[in-house]
C-alpha positions in Angstrom: 1.2 -25.4 126.7 2.0 -22.1 128.4 3.3 -23.6 131.6 5.5 -26.2 129.8 7.7 -23.2 128.8 6.7 -20.5 131.2 7.5 -22.4 134.4 11.0 -23.2 133.2 12.0 -19.8 131.8 10.6 -17.9 134.8 12.4 -20.2 137.3 15.8 -19.9 135.5 15.4 -16.2 134.5 17.6 -14.7 137.3 20.3 -17.4 136.7 20.1 -16.7 132.9 20.6 -13.0 133.5 23.5 -13.7 135.8 25.2 -16.0 133.3 25.1 -13.4 130.5 26.8 -10.9 132.7 24.2 -8.9 134.6 25.0 -7.8 138.2 22.6 -8.3 141.1 21.6 -4.5 141.1 20.9 -4.8 137.3 18.8 -7.9 137.8 16.9 -6.0 140.5 16.4 -3.0 138.2 15.0 -5.2 135.5 12.5 -6.5 138.1 11.6 -3.0 139.2 11.3 -1.7 135.6 9.0 -4.6 134.9 6.8 -3.5 137.8 6.8 0.1 136.9 5.7 -0.7 133.3 3.2 -3.2 134.7 1.7 -0.3 136.7 1.0 1.6 133.5 -0.6 -1.4 131.8 -2.6 -2.2 134.9 -4.2 1.2 134.6 -5.3 0.2 131.1 -6.2 -3.4 132.0 -9.9 -3.0 133.0 -10.7 -0.4 130.2 -9.1 -2.7 127.6 -10.8 -5.8 129.1 -14.2 -4.1 129.2 -14.0 -2.6 125.7 -12.5 -5.6 123.9 -14.1 -8.4 126.0 -12.3 -10.9 128.2 -11.6 -13.3 125.3 -10.1 -10.9 122.7 -8.1 -8.9 125.3 -6.5 -12.1 126.6 -5.4 -13.1 123.1 -3.9 -9.8 122.1 -2.2 -9.1 125.4 -0.7 -12.6 125.6 0.7 -12.3 122.1 2.4 -9.0 123.0 3.5 -10.0 126.5 4.8 -13.5 125.9 5.4 -14.3 122.2 7.5 -11.2 121.5 9.6 -11.1 124.6 10.3 -14.8 124.4 12.2 -14.2 121.2 13.9 -11.2 122.6 15.1 -13.2 125.7 16.4 -15.9 123.3 19.0 -13.5 121.9 19.4 -11.1 124.9 23.0 -10.5 126.0 22.8 -7.0 127.5 20.9 -5.1 130.2 19.2 -3.0 127.6 17.8 -6.2 125.8 16.4 -7.5 129.1 14.8 -4.1 129.7 13.1 -4.2 126.3 11.8 -7.7 127.0 10.6 -6.5 130.5 8.6 -3.6 128.9 6.9 -6.0 126.5 6.3 -8.6 129.2 4.6 -6.0 131.4 1.6 -6.1 129.0 0.8 -9.4 130.8 -1.0 -7.2 133.4 -3.8 -6.8 130.9 -3.9 -10.6 130.2 -3.8 -11.2 134.0 -7.1 -9.3 134.5 -8.8 -10.5 131.3 -7.8 -14.2 131.7 -8.8 -14.3 135.4 -12.2 -12.9 134.6 -12.6 -15.1 131.6 -11.9 -18.1 133.9 -13.9 -17.1 137.0 -16.9 -15.0 136.1 -19.2 -17.8 134.9 -18.1 -20.1 137.8 -20.2 -20.5 140.9 -18.8 -18.8 144.0 -18.4 -22.2 145.9 -16.3 -23.6 143.1 -13.9 -20.7 142.4 -11.2 -21.8 144.9 -11.2 -25.2 143.2 -10.9 -23.7 139.7 -8.0 -21.5 140.8 -6.4 -24.5 142.5 -6.6 -26.5 139.2 -4.9 -23.8 137.3 -2.1 -23.5 140.0 -1.8 -27.3 139.9 -1.3 -27.3 136.1 1.4 -24.6 136.3 3.2 -26.3 139.2 2.9 -29.7 137.6 5.0 -28.5 134.6 7.9 -28.0 137.1 8.4 -31.8 136.6 10.1 -30.9 133.3 13.0 -28.9 134.9 15.3 -31.9 135.5 15.0 -32.6 131.8 16.2 -29.0 131.1 18.9 -29.4 133.8 20.6 -32.2 131.9 21.5 -30.2 128.7 22.1 -27.2 130.9 24.8 -29.1 132.9 26.4 -30.3 129.6 26.1 -27.3 127.3 25.7 -24.4 129.8 22.9 -22.2 131.0 22.9 -19.6 128.2 22.9 -21.9 125.1 20.2 -24.2 126.6 17.9 -21.4 127.7 18.3 -19.5 124.4 17.0 -22.5 122.5 14.2 -23.1 125.1 13.1 -19.4 124.9 12.8 -19.7 121.1 10.8 -22.9 121.3 8.6 -21.3 124.0 7.8 -18.4 121.7 6.5 -20.8 119.1 4.7 -23.1 121.6 3.0 -20.3 123.5 1.7 -18.7 120.2 0.1 -22.0 119.2 -1.5 -22.2 122.6 -2.9 -18.6 122.5 -4.5 -19.1 119.1 -5.9 -22.5 120.1 -7.3 -21.3 123.4 -9.0 -18.3 121.7 -10.7 -20.7 119.3 -12.2 -22.9 122.0 -13.3 -20.3 124.6 -16.4 -18.2 124.8 -16.9 -14.7 126.2 -18.5 -14.6 129.7 -22.0 -13.2 130.3 -20.6 -10.3 132.4 -18.0 -9.7 129.7 -20.7 -9.4 127.0 -22.5 -6.8 129.1 -19.3 -4.9 129.7 -18.6 -4.7 126.0 -22.0 -3.1 125.4 -21.6 -0.7 128.3 -18.2 0.5 127.4 -18.7 0.5 123.6 -20.1 4.1 123.7 -17.5 5.4 126.1 -14.3 7.2 125.0 -11.2 5.3 126.0 -10.3 8.0 128.5 -13.7 7.7 130.0 -13.1 4.0 130.6 -9.8 4.8 132.3 -11.6 7.5 134.4 -14.2 5.0 135.4 -11.5 2.6 136.6 -9.9 5.2 138.7 -13.2 6.2 140.2 -13.8 2.6 141.1 -10.4 2.5 142.8 -11.1 5.6 144.8 -14.4 4.1 145.9 -12.7 1.0 147.1 -13.1 2.1 150.8 -16.9 1.9 150.4 -16.7 -1.9 150.1 -16.5 -3.6 153.5 -13.3 -5.5 154.2 -11.7 -4.7 150.8 -9.0 -2.4 152.1 -7.7 -5.2 154.4 -7.6 -7.6 151.5 -5.7 -5.0 149.4 -3.1 -4.7 152.2 -2.6 -8.5 152.3 -2.5 -8.7 148.5 0.1 -5.9 148.3 2.5 -7.3 150.9 2.3 -10.8 149.3 3.2 -9.3 145.9 6.0 -7.3 147.5 7.4 -10.6 149.0 7.1 -12.4 145.6 9.3 -9.7 144.1 12.0 -10.1 146.8 11.9 -13.8 146.1 13.4 -13.2 142.7 16.9 -13.8 144.2 16.1 -17.1 145.8 17.6 -19.2 143.0 20.8 -17.1 143.1 21.0 -17.5 146.9 20.8 -21.3 146.5 23.4 -21.3 143.7 25.9 -18.7 144.9 25.6 -18.6 148.7 24.7 -22.2 149.4 26.8 -23.8 146.5 24.1 -25.9 144.8 24.8 -27.0 141.2 22.4 -26.3 138.3 21.5 -30.0 138.2 20.6 -30.0 141.9 18.5 -26.8 141.5 16.5 -28.4 138.6 14.8 -30.6 141.3 13.4 -27.6 143.1 10.4 -27.2 140.8 9.8 -30.9 141.0 9.4 -30.7 144.7 7.1 -27.7 144.2 5.0 -29.7 141.7 4.7 -32.7 144.0 3.6 -30.5 147.0 1.1 -28.6 144.8 -0.5 -31.9 143.7 -0.6 -33.0 147.3 -2.2 -29.8 148.4 -4.8 -29.9 145.7 -5.6 -33.7 146.0 -5.6 -34.1 149.8 -5.8 -30.7 151.4 -7.8 -28.2 149.3 -10.9 -30.3 149.3 -10.7 -30.9 153.0 -10.7 -27.1 153.5 -13.7 -26.5 151.2 -15.9 -25.8 154.2 -13.4 -23.6 156.1 -13.7 -19.8 155.5 -10.9 -18.7 153.2 -9.8 -16.0 155.7 -9.1 -18.7 158.4 -7.2 -20.8 155.9 -4.9 -17.9 155.1 -3.9 -17.7 158.8 -2.6 -21.3 158.8 -1.1 -20.8 155.4 0.9 -17.8 156.6 2.1 -19.6 159.7 3.5 -22.2 157.3 5.0 -19.4 155.1 6.7 -17.8 158.1 8.2 -21.2 159.2 9.5 -21.7 155.6 11.0 -18.3 155.4 12.9 -18.9 158.7 14.1 -22.3 157.6 15.7 -20.9 154.4 18.3 -19.2 156.7 19.1 -22.6 158.2 19.7 -24.6 155.1 23.2 -26.2 155.2 25.4 -25.5 152.2 25.1 -28.2 149.6 22.6 -30.3 151.5 20.0 -31.1 148.8 17.6 -33.1 151.1 17.2 -30.2 153.5 16.8 -27.7 150.6 14.0 -29.8 149.1 12.4 -30.1 152.5 12.3 -26.3 152.9 11.1 -25.9 149.3 8.2 -28.2 150.1 7.1 -26.0 153.1 7.4 -22.8 151.0 5.6 -24.4 148.1 2.6 -25.5 150.2 2.4 -22.0 151.7 2.6 -20.3 148.3 0.0 -22.5 146.6 -2.6 -22.1 149.4 -1.9 -18.4 149.8 -2.4 -17.6 146.1 -5.5 -19.8 145.9 -7.2 -18.4 149.0 -5.9 -14.9 148.6 -7.6 -14.6 145.2 -10.7 -16.4 146.5 -11.1 -13.9 149.3 -10.6 -11.0 146.9 -13.1 -12.3 144.4 -15.6 -13.0 147.2 -15.5 -9.3 148.3 -15.8 -7.8 144.8 -19.2 -6.7 143.7 -20.5 -8.2 140.4 -20.9 -4.8 138.8 -17.6 -3.1 138.4 -15.7 -6.3 139.3 -13.1 -5.9 136.5 -12.4 -2.3 137.5 -11.9 -3.2 141.2 -9.9 -6.3 140.5 -7.6 -4.2 138.3 -7.5 -1.5 141.0 -6.3 -4.0 143.6 -3.5 -5.1 141.4 -2.8 -1.5 140.5 -2.2 -0.5 144.1 -0.2 -3.7 144.7 2.1 -3.0 141.7 2.6 0.7 142.6 3.7 -0.1 146.2 5.8 -3.1 145.0 7.8 -1.3 142.3 10.9 -0.7 144.6 10.9 -4.3 145.8 13.1 -6.0 143.2 15.6 -3.0 143.1 15.8 -3.1 146.9 16.2 -6.8 146.8 19.1 -6.5 144.4 20.9 -4.0 146.5 20.4 -6.1 149.7 21.6 -9.2 148.0 24.6 -7.5 146.4 25.7 -6.2 149.9 24.9 -9.3 152.0 22.7 -12.1 150.6 21.6 -13.4 154.0 20.3 -10.0 155.0 17.8 -10.1 152.2 16.3 -13.3 153.4 16.2 -12.1 157.0 14.1 -9.1 155.7 11.8 -11.6 153.9 11.3 -13.6 157.1 10.5 -10.4 159.0 7.9 -9.3 156.3 6.3 -12.7 156.6 5.5 -11.8 160.2 3.6 -8.8 158.9 1.7 -10.9 156.4 0.7 -13.3 159.1 -0.7 -10.4 161.2 -2.7 -9.2 158.2 -4.1 -12.6 157.7 -5.2 -12.8 161.3 -6.9 -9.4 160.9 -8.8 -10.7 157.9 -9.9 -13.7 159.9 -11.2 -11.5 162.7 -13.1 -9.4 160.3 -14.7 -12.4 158.8 -15.7 -13.7 162.3 -17.2 -10.3 163.3 -19.1 -10.1 160.0 -20.4 -13.7 160.4 -21.4 -12.9 164.0 
């Protein structure tokens, strides 16, 4: 029920901002402001999650970060309105930590990649709805259609948050964390989180995972302008672009049904290497898409979608595999904290590059994919050395 609305609004968000009059630099600034605020809430994520519990923190953070901004987006027509929605939506960093832990902590280590894959599959599967939204969008326009969909999403997501809260239980680790942090002052909880971050170097292999995680997040922010590149530089219609999430959903289902299980016995670090080779190929192919050729566009999207699905699934699996059980929430939040801090300039930089020369931005993305591949190879070597 979140993904039915979330997938569509996130996919069309840059196009929606463009249609109401925002420039490329302004769209980039909205992205960077979102990350800057996300950094602040990421600092609070572990203390809030530990003090309130995974279940309660998820409910409150989701209501603030999705219900409220969905209604703001529905009526947003200015840069300032989008900034307000961005600040509210940044609270999702708390929900990201609490929801991930609520989902994963009571799951066996060997099954975690599968669970993460199921969640990614559900989200991607809702991309099948985008052609249905593309039809009224082609007839009535992007702005009126998306305004209605944002409002409906605000209602639908709220129902989902309350329903999910009623049927979930606090994890065992979460129950212990509530007891441990109950007697701590809030600032002591924040201090504990920061100490855990500073001690990150003491955990073998974790700094390398952090580097990979950070660069992948940086690249995700640069990808904000991908739909604008397809629309403005390559001349695809809104109706044609509505099929992109469908291709993404189909590939994700294929990856989960046929590929993920076959890779169950392969170390996640080795899988990341193959995944990033695929990602590099996809990033290079984006630069070769002929204007208006939908078949080639969807083919490239399939390559990128496969790489993204496997990267996100195994990146998180590698990270959770290297986190200690005690202090896991603090370290997980710390990894995201560093990633956000270093990625804050990404969207703003992407906006400036796209405004000057759209192709240059995607050449930079391809180059950074080379760096991500090298980091994945380093993680695989570390795994091999440790196993040996």
